[in-house]
C-alpha positions in Angstrom: 150.8 3.8 34.0 147.6 1.8 33.7 147.2 -1.7 35.1 146.9 -2.9 31.5 150.4 -1.6 30.7 152.2 -3.2 33.6 150.1 -6.3 33.6 149.8 -9.0 36.2 152.6 -11.0 37.5 152.9 -13.9 35.2 155.2 -16.1 37.1 158.0 -18.0 35.3 157.8 -18.7 31.6 156.0 -21.9 30.8 158.1 -24.8 29.6 157.6 -25.4 25.9 156.1 -28.7 24.8 159.0 -31.0 23.6 157.1 -31.4 20.2 158.4 -27.9 19.3 161.9 -29.4 18.9 162.7 -29.3 15.1 164.3 -32.6 14.2 166.3 -33.2 11.1 165.6 -35.7 8.3 167.3 -38.6 10.2 164.8 -38.3 13.0 167.3 -38.1 15.7 169.3 -34.8 15.2 167.6 -31.9 16.9 168.3 -28.9 14.7 166.4 -26.4 16.9 165.3 -26.7 20.4 161.8 -25.5 21.5 163.5 -22.4 22.9 165.1 -21.7 19.6 161.9 -22.1 17.8 160.2 -19.7 20.3 162.9 -17.1 19.5 162.6 -17.7 15.7 158.8 -17.2 15.8 159.2 -14.1 18.0 161.6 -12.5 15.6 159.5 -13.6 12.6 156.4 -12.0 14.1 158.5 -8.9 15.2 157.3 -9.2 18.8 159.1 -7.4 21.6 161.2 -9.6 23.8 159.4 -8.4 26.9 158.3 -10.9 29.6 154.6 -10.7 28.9 155.1 -11.1 25.1 157.3 -14.2 25.6 154.8 -15.5 28.1 151.9 -15.2 25.8 153.7 -16.6 22.8 154.8 -19.6 24.9 151.1 -20.1 25.8 150.0 -19.9 22.2 152.7 -22.5 21.2 151.8 -24.8 24.0 148.1 -24.5 23.2 148.7 -25.4 19.5 150.8 -28.4 20.6 148.0 -29.6 22.8 145.5 -29.3 19.9 147.4 -30.5 17.0 150.9 -31.8 16.5 150.4 -31.7 12.7 149.9 -28.0 12.9 153.0 -27.7 14.9 154.9 -29.4 12.1 153.3 -27.0 9.6 154.4 -24.0 11.6 157.9 -25.3 12.0 158.1 -25.9 8.2 156.8 -22.3 7.5 159.3 -20.8 9.9 162.1 -22.7 8.2 160.9 -21.6 4.7 160.7 -18.0 6.0 164.3 -18.1 7.2 165.5 -19.7 4.0 163.8 -17.0 2.0 165.3 -14.4 4.3 168.8 -15.8 3.6 168.0 -15.7 -0.1 167.0 -12.1 0.1 170.3 -11.3 1.9 172.3 -13.2 -0.8 170.3 -11.4 -3.5 171.0 -8.0 -1.9 174.8 -8.7 -2.1 174.6 -9.6 -5.8 172.4 -6.7 -7.0 174.7 -3.9 -8.2 174.2 -0.6 -6.5 174.5 1.7 -9.5 173.5 5.2 -10.0 169.8 5.2 -9.6 169.8 1.5 -9.2 169.6 0.9 -13.1 171.0 -2.3 -14.7 173.9 -1.8 -17.1 173.2 -2.9 -20.7 176.7 -2.5 -22.2 180.0 -2.2 -20.4 182.2 -0.7 -23.1 179.9 2.4 -23.3 178.1 3.0 -20.1 174.4 2.7 -21.0 171.6 2.2 -18.5 168.2 0.5 -19.1 165.4 2.9 -18.7 162.8 0.2 -18.3 162.7 0.4 -14.4 162.3 4.1 -14.7 159.2 3.8 -16.9 157.6 1.4 -14.2 158.5 3.7 -11.3 155.4 5.5 -10.3 155.5 4.9 -6.5 159.2 5.7 -5.8 160.4 2.0 -5.6 163.9 1.1 -6.6 165.2 -1.6 -8.8 166.0 -3.6 -5.7 162.3 -3.4 -4.7 161.2 -4.8 -8.1 163.6 -7.7 -7.9 162.8 -8.7 -4.3 159.1 -8.1 -4.4 158.0 -11.7 -5.1 160.3 -13.0 -2.3 159.1 -10.4 0.2 155.4 -11.1 -0.7 156.0 -14.8 0.0 157.7 -14.0 3.3 154.8 -11.8 4.4 152.3 -14.6 3.5 154.4 -17.0 5.7 154.4 -14.5 8.6 150.6 -14.1 8.4 150.1 -17.8 8.1 152.1 -18.6 11.2 150.3 -15.8 13.1 146.9 -17.3 12.2 147.9 -20.8 12.9 149.2 -20.0 16.3 146.1 -17.7 16.8 148.2 -15.0 18.3 145.2 -12.6 18.5 143.4 -14.9 21.0 146.5 -14.6 23.3 146.3 -10.8 23.2 149.5 -10.4 21.2 148.3 -7.2 19.4 151.6 -6.5 17.9 151.6 -9.6 15.8 151.0 -8.7 12.1 147.7 -10.6 11.9 146.1 -8.9 14.9 144.1 -5.7 14.8 145.9 -4.0 17.7 147.8 -0.8 17.7 150.9 -2.3 15.8 149.1 -4.8 13.6 150.1 -4.9 10.0 152.1 -1.6 10.4 155.4 -3.1 9.4 153.9 -5.0 6.5 151.9 -2.1 4.9 153.8 0.6 3.2 153.4 3.9 5.2 151.9 2.4 8.3 148.5 3.4 9.5 146.2 5.6 7.5 144.5 8.5 9.3 140.8 8.7 9.0 139.2 12.2 8.9 135.4 12.8 9.1 133.9 15.8 7.5 
């Protein structure tokens, strides 16, 4: 293993700035502690829960808190929106009927399926993909916005979606990386 892989000893995880506590509308009730917010951002950015990743994410969060509390509030709101959209996607997935070929039923007395989704399918997407595409696009925009606001690339979190490292944008682009061949 290279030194880069095992990395230096980082010491204990830094304590998060108290401004990361997400407070309710009444101004007193703490809905999410700073540690909860750290975990929510980690899951949102699809980062590993390894020690070095958590340390770097904690440093990025503390750095943003030191620079701008307004930006912290923006990130918190974006994280909340992301999880609300995720809950909506989960609810929508439960409501969408899983029919043969994922086609919507037009009439129930005689089983007849709409062929409209089949006419639009040129890339192998299902009916569920068509229905949830706008929500998933909004979620991806929120992920990128939070990543850029926290400036995760500056903290060497190359697995974050906005970074250009080995895992950057892989989970957000269909098919992952594209090989490049020179002639």
